[in-house]
N, C-alpha and C positions, 0 to 999 in steps of 0.2 A: 581493453576488451573485457566484457563481462559475459558470463554464461547465463542464459535465461531459458528456463523450461516453462511452458504454459500448458496446463491441463484444464480442459473444459469439463465442468461438473454439471450433470443434469439431475435434478431431483425428481423422484416419483413418490407421490403422496397417496396415502390411503384415502378412500372416498370420504369427502366431507372435511378433510384436514387441510390446514394452511401452513405455510412455512412460518416458524416462530420468529419473533423479534425482527420482522422485516422493516420496522420503522426506526430502528436504532442501529448505530454503528454501520451506517451505509448499506444496510440490508444484507450484510454478509456475516452477521453474527452466527446464524445457523450453520453456515458453511465452515467457519472455523471450528465450531463445536463438533461437527461431523468428522472433520479431519482429526481433531483431537481424540475422538472416540476410536478412530482407526489407529492412531498413533499408540494409544494406551493398550490396544489389543496386540500391537506388534512391537512394543517397546524393547523387550529383551532381544528379539531378533535383530532389531535395528542396532542395538548396542554391540552385538556380536559382529555385525557387518561393519562396525567402525563409524557409524553415523553419529554426528554431533546432535544428540537428541534434544538439547535445550533450544535448538533452532525452532522447534515446534511451539514453544511457549515463552521463550525469551526470559526464563528465570533460572537462576542457579539451582542445580539439582539438590544441593545440600542445604543451602541457607534459605532458598526461596526468594532471594533478592532479585529484583528486576535487572536484567543485563542491558546496559545502555549501548545500543548499536543500531545500525540501519537493519530493519527486519529482512531476513533473507528468505522467508516464506511469507507470502502475502495472499490475501483473499480479496479478489476483485470482481467487479461486475460491470457489464454494459447495460443498455436498456433491456436486453432480452436474455443475456447469458451470464453465467457465473464461471469464474476461473480461480484455480490455485496456481500461484506463480512461485517458482524457485529461482533464486539468484545465487550463482557460484556454489558454495557448499549447500545451500538450500535446494539447488537443482539435484544434487546427488542424494540428498535426504528424501526428496519426493520420489525420485526414481526407485529408491530402495523400498519406500513405503508402499508404492503401488505395484511393485513387482509381484507377479503371480496372483494378483487379486482377480476375483470373478468379474464378469462383465457388469453384473448388477450386484451392488454391495448393500447388505442390510445394515442400517444405522440404528433403527428402532422399529417397533411394531408399525409405526405410521410413516416411516421415511426410509426409502431406498435411494441409492444414487448410482449413476454410471460415471466413469471417469475415462476421458479420452485425451491423449496427448495431442495438442494442436501443433506445437512446434518446439524445437530445441535448437539453439544456435549460440555461437559466440558473436556478440554484437559490440560494435564500437561505442565508446563513450569518451569523448575527448574534446578538448578546446580546438577550435578551427578558425581559419581566417574568414570563412563564409558565415553569414548570419542565417539562422534557421528560426522558424516560427512554430510555437507549440501551443497546444491547448491543455489546460490543467482543470480537470473536473472535480468538483467537491473538495476544494483545497481548504485545509484548516490551518491558517498561518499563525494563530494567536496562542500565546500563553495568557494566563490571567492578567499579568502585568502589561504585556504588549497590547492586550485588548483595551485596557484602561487608557493607555497612551493614545491608541487609535481613536477612541470615541471622543477624546478631548480635542482632536485636531479639527480646525474650523474650515480649512480650504481643501479643495480637491487636489491641488498640487502637493500639499503636505501628505495627504493620504496615499497618493500614487507613489511618491518618493519612499514613503515608509514601507509600503507593500513590496516595492522593488527591492528594497534593502533586505526585507525578510526573505523574499524568494531567493535572492542571491545567496544568503546564508544557508538556506536549505540545500541549495545546490553544492556550495563549496564546503561548508562546515559539517554537513550531515552526509549527503549522498556521496560526495567525492572522498571525504576524509575516511569514512568507514570502509569504503570499497577500494581505497588506495589508488584513486584515479589522478590525484595530484592536480586538480583544477587550481589555477592561479587566480586568487581573488583580486589581484591588482590589475589583471588584464581582461578578465571576463566582464562583459557588458550585458546587463539584463534590463529590458524595458517592457513594461506592460503595453500591450496594443489593444486590448479589449477587456471589459469586465462586466459581469452581469448586473451588479449594483454596488454602490458604495456604502449603503446602509446595512448595518448588521446588528442583530440582537441575539441573546441567548435563547435557545430553544429548550423548553422544559421537558426533556426526555431522560433526565439522569436516572439511571437504574442502579449503577454502582460506580466506583471510582474509575473504571475503565471505559465507561460510556461517554462519548463525546457529545457535549451539549451546546457547542457553538454552531451557528448557522454557517455552512461552508460557502466559499466563493467558487465561481467558475470563471477563469481568466484565460486570456491568450497573452503570450509574451515572446519577445524575440531575444536571442542570445547567440553569441559566437561559440556555440556548443553543439556537438553532435550527440544526441541522446536517443537511446533505444525506446521502443514501445514497452509497455507493461512495467514501468517503474512508477513509484509514487513519491510525492514530496509533501513535507509538512507534518502535521500531527495526524495520528490515526492511520499511518501508512499500512499497518498490518491488515486493516479492514478495507483497504483500497481507496481511502480518501486521498485526494491529490493525484489522481491518475493522469499520467502524461501521455500525450499522443501528438503526432504532427498535426498542425492546424490545417483545416481544409482550405 
């Protein structure tokens, strides 16, 4: 079981203003920045409350080194809505951050937001005998090296097998490992059932080293796994890339 809290965030902009950076980092860059502003305003209060504050930025407070783990606070979006999602300790951190906040929160002169909790629940994430089908939106499977391997593959069967291998690793060696779910890589079966396109190129949107510049996939896959909504897989999870939901 994992604990998931989902907060819907609605932006209110001054007349003539637009959300910044909506074309990079899955369109959630502004949302992460807004929450970080709120975090910096409340940092000392959060520390006193016992919150693990590095969950908000995934860097060691003293050294500044990036902490390698599955992000427990994520910034996600659908076609029309934006969400901040807390998982396990991240759920506790968000609850404390938003406690006592006004209904409308000023982020800057041009941006105010409202935050509403959509749901909070302990949800199962486990290996099963039954096979389920999921959709993964804006999935970023590649490192620089794996991207080079993929582009050299000549057949669709090679590419499908490689993507299935990468997806399985994201489930077993990233999601499961960091959340102590104990998925068994020997018995889990992952198969792609749909994909938007096999052709991929780099998209020239690099702003800094944290901006993701690979064109993402949207895929469906089957697996003998029960997975909750509002988790992300692959690279860029903190920005909501690789958002998993049950396939329609």
